[in-house]
N, C-alpha and C positions, 0 to 999 in steps of 0.2 A: 858190380863192376865187371866192365867188358874187357876182353884182351884180344890181341891180334890173332889172325889165322895161323902165323907161324908158331906163335906161343902156344896156342891150343893144341897144335900138331905135335909139339914137344912133349906135351902131357900125354896125348894119345900114345905116342911111341914108347913113352915111360910105362904105360900100362899095357903094351903089347897090341894095340890097335895098329894095323898096317897103314902106313903112309908112304908116299912117293920120295924119290930123292930130290931134295931141294935145299936151297940156302937163301938168306936174305941179303940183300944189296942196298946200299944207301946212295950209290952213284952209278952212272952208265958203265964205266970201265969195270967196275967191280962186278956188275951184272954179266958183263961180257966174259970176264975170266971165269965166273961160276958155270956159264953155258958152255964154255970149252971143257971145263972139267966134267960136266954132267953128260955132255954129249946132246947134239940137236935131233929132233926139234925140241924147243923148251916152251913153256907158257911163263909169261911175266905177269904177275898179279900185284895190283895195288894193294898195300896194307893200310886199310882204314877200317875203323870199326863201325862200318854201316853196310847196310845191304844195297844191292843194285850196282855192284861194282862192274859187272860185266855190261849192263845196259848202258853204263856211263862211258864205257870205253876203257875201263880200268884193268881189263884182262885180255891179253893178246897172245896168240900162238905166232912164235918165230921159228921159221925154218932154215934161215941162213944166218951164219954167224956174224957177217957184216951188218945185218940189220938189228942185232940185239942191242948195242949201245943206244942207237937213235930211238928204238922203241921204249927202252927203259928211260931215256931222257924225257921222252914225250909223256910217259905215265907219271914220272917224278914232278913234272910241272902242272899236273892236274890238281884240281880241287873237286872233291866228290861230296856232294851234300854239305858243303860248307867246311869240309875237312881237307886241308892240305895233305898231300901224299908225300911222306918223308922216307918211306922204304918200300921196297918191292920184293916179292918173293920170286925167285927164279926156280921153276920146277921142271923136271924131265917130263915131257909130254907122255901121257898114258893112252894107250889104244883102247878106247872105251867100247865096250859092247852094249851096255845098259846102264842107266843111272836110277838110282833108288834114294829114298829119304829114310833117315833114321835119327830120331830124337827123343829125349826125355825132359819133360818140363813138370811144372806143378799145375794140377787140375784143381783149381780152388773151390769148384762145386762139390767135388767129392773129398777134398782136403787130403789128396794123396798124390805122390808122383804118377805120371802116366807115360808110357812108351808110345810113341807114335812112329808108324812105319808105312811107306807107300811105295809103290812101283812108279810113281810119277815124281822122281826126284829132278833136281837141277833148277826148280822154280820155287818160289816162296810157298810155304806150308799153307799160308792163309789163301794164296790163290787156288791151291788144290782144294782146300776146304769149300771155297766159294763155288768153283766151277765142276768139281768131280768129288764131293765128299765121300762117295762109295769107294773111292781108291784109299781112303785112309783107315789103316788097322790101328785101333786103340787097345792098349792093354794097361788097365790100372794096377799099381804095384802097392802091395800091402807092406808099409814101412817095417812093420815088426819081423817080417820074414824076407823081404827083398824080392828081387827079380828072380824068378826060379827057371831053371834050364828048360823044363818042359814047355814053358810059356814062350820062351824065345825060339825053340824048335818049331812049336805050332805056327808062329808067325812066319818063320822061315820057309816052312812048306807052302804058305799061301802066296809067297813071293817067288820061289824058285823051284824048278823041277829036279835039280841036281842036288843029291844028298850031301855031297862033299860041301857045296856052297852053302847049303843049309847049316851044316855044322860051322863053317866059318863065320856065317851071319850070326848064329846063336852065340858063339864065343865073342864077337865084337860087341853085340848088344849087352852081354853080361859085363864086359869090360867098361863099357860106356856108362852103365848104371853104377859101377864101381866108383868111377871118377865123380860122377854126380853126387853120390853119397859121401865119399871121402872128402871132397872140396867144398861141401855145403853150396851146390850150384843151384841157381833157379832155371838154367837151361844148359843142356849138353847136346850138341847137334852135329850130324854129318849130313851135309847136303851140297853135292851128292856123294852117296856111297856107290862105287862103281864096280861092275864086273868088267874084266879084261877080256879082250877079244881072244877066243880059244887059240888061235894059231900063234898068238904071242904070249899066252898066259903061262907062268911058271907056278910058283906057289909063294904067296897066297894068290887067290883068284879075285878077292874082294879088296878094295883099297879105298880108305877115306880120302877123297879128292879134295874136300874142303873140311873146315872145323870151325866150330863156333861154341865158345864157353862163356857163360855169364855167372859170375859168382854172386851169391846173396851177400849184400853189403853187411847185413846184421851178423853174418858168420865170419867176417874177415878177421876179428880179433883172435879167433881160433886158429888162423893160418898166416903166421908171420912170413912164412916162405912165399906167400903170394904177392907181398908188398913190392918186391923188384919188378913184378909184371905190370904194375900200373904205369901207363904212358900218357901223362896229361896232355901231350901235344896231339894225341889221336882222338881227344874228346871234343864234343861239340863245345865251342867257346863259351855260349850263354849257359849251358848246363854246369861248366866248371865255375863260372862267376856266380851262378845261383847257389851252388853248393857252398861256396865260401861265405855267402851272405846268410846261409841257414835256411835257404828256400829250396823247394822241390820242384824242378822245372823239366818238362820233356817238350821238345818241339814237335808240332804236328803240321798238317798240310793245309789247315783252313784259313780263314780270314777273320775270325772273332777271337780276339786276345782275351784271355781269362785271368783274373786275379781273384783267388778264393782262399778261404782259411779252412783247412781240413781236407783230408784226402776224399773222404766220403762226399762231402758237399761238392768237391771239385769233380768228381765223377758223375754226380747227379747234374751238375750244371753242364757238363759237356753232353750228357744224354738228352738234356732239354733243348739245347741248342741244335742238336740234330732232329729232335722231334719237330721243331719250329722251322725246319728247312735250312738250317745253317751248318757251318763247319767250324769246329773249334780250331785255333790255330796253335794252341798249347794247352798243356797241364801246368798250372803254376799255383803251388800251395804255399802261402806265407807262414803256415804253422798255427799252432795253438795260441802263441802269443805273438804280438807284433810290436814294432817301433816304427816311427816316421822313417828312419833310414832304410828299413827293409822294403817299405812301400815305394820309396825313390828308386832303389835297385831293381824292383819288380817292375816299374814302369819302364826303366831304361832297357831292361832285357826284352820286354814285349815290343817296344818301339823299334828295336834293332831289326825285327822281322818286317821287311818290306810288304809282305802279304797281309799284314793286319790292316783291316779297314774300319774296325770299331773295337772299343775295349769295354769289356764287361767286368765290373767289380762287384762280386758277391759275398758279402761278409754277414756271417751270423755270430755276433759277438757274445762270447762267454768270458773266457780268459782273455781273448783278443778284445782289445778296446777299439770301439769304432772311432773315437775321436783320435786315437793315435793314427789310424789308417787314414782318415781325413787330413790330419796335419801332413803326413807323408804325401799324399796325393797333392795337395795344396803347394807343398815345397817343390814337387816334381813339375807342376804346371809352371811355377815361377822361375825354375832353372832353365826350361826349355820350351819353345813354342811347339804345342802338341796339336797337330792338325787333324788328327782323326777323332771322331766323337767318342765320348766317355759316358757310359751309363753305369749308375752305382745303385746298388741296394745295400743299405747299411741297416742291419737290424740287430738289437740286443744291447749289450753294455755301452752306455754313454752314447746312444744312437742320437739324442736330442741334440747334444753338443756337437756331434759330427755334422749334422744337418746345418747347424748355425755356421760352422766353420766354412762348409762348402757353398752356402748360400751366396748367390751372385757370380759364382764361378761358372765355367763353361760345362761343368759336370751335370748331366742329365739324371734326376732322381727318379727311383721307382719304389712303389710301395711294397711289392713282393718279388719273389723269384721269377715267376712266370711273366709278369710285366717287364721286368729287367731283360729277361732274355729276348723276349719278343721285340722290344726296342732295339737292342743291339743287333740282332739278326736283321732287322729292316734296315738300319743304318749302314751295316756292312754291305748290303746289296746296292 
């Protein structure tokens, strides 16, 4: 479960991580009143739970009070990566000296949390990893003992020359891990964590300028207090629809739509699409058991993405019955005219019946996974 920046910062403040002076507004006049209260200049930030807000124009510096309402209105009219902006965060501008990255996530290869820190803050950590991996400091965390002070101090000395700032960094990192642990997070991130210009710095000199927290859905039942933080209007609409239908869906940037049963098979399918020169448009797992209704919903979700140029259905039927998938696919074909090509590999429980159901339809059959992927990639191109 993702939450908004302002909600994450409220948790940061509760744990003692320094954040700037800021308030949330839902209309331009409210934004103007907040700016007058905080003092100019201010930064107006779109509150949507996706990255790339700044590149999309969703973060603006405003230096004149008469411009606040118009800039806030402009941002509130925006849609960023398919998500309409309903709220803006009006924050007092911070005189930044340097930007850093600090985050804690799960390293599934070593099955432990890992702290990531970098002097190259303000951009996606994936971009740093791709272009300058040497700038990322990694510290695995042993869950049985937690993140130790000497570990965060050692990282601090690699980033800062000032021992006072090292101590501030160490304290912030300790508190960030406490949030990560207490709230069952899959990600707790500050990007950027900034130092304030010396001429204007008071105490503290490090401030969390942005905040991102993602809670592990599997741990939410332990945290009823987090229920109020859920904001369905800020979610990707198709992901919400998929969740209601019992599907697991994540939108990606490619053009090959995927319908697969089982997360492992879905990941392997996406890997194979990449290997054969394609780009997956989504992760969509219909689960270990299926019904025709699930398949109809899955097709509707995929077809709502205008980037999809071909659809790949890859089913390895165990509990999932291939004939149920075929019935759902046939019903989806009857409900609406599907213009993009569909390639299907249906193997396992009731596969013979499934092939009979789809015989004569526009669905292109494939004998195995590699053949199915190659056909879908070629058709998408």
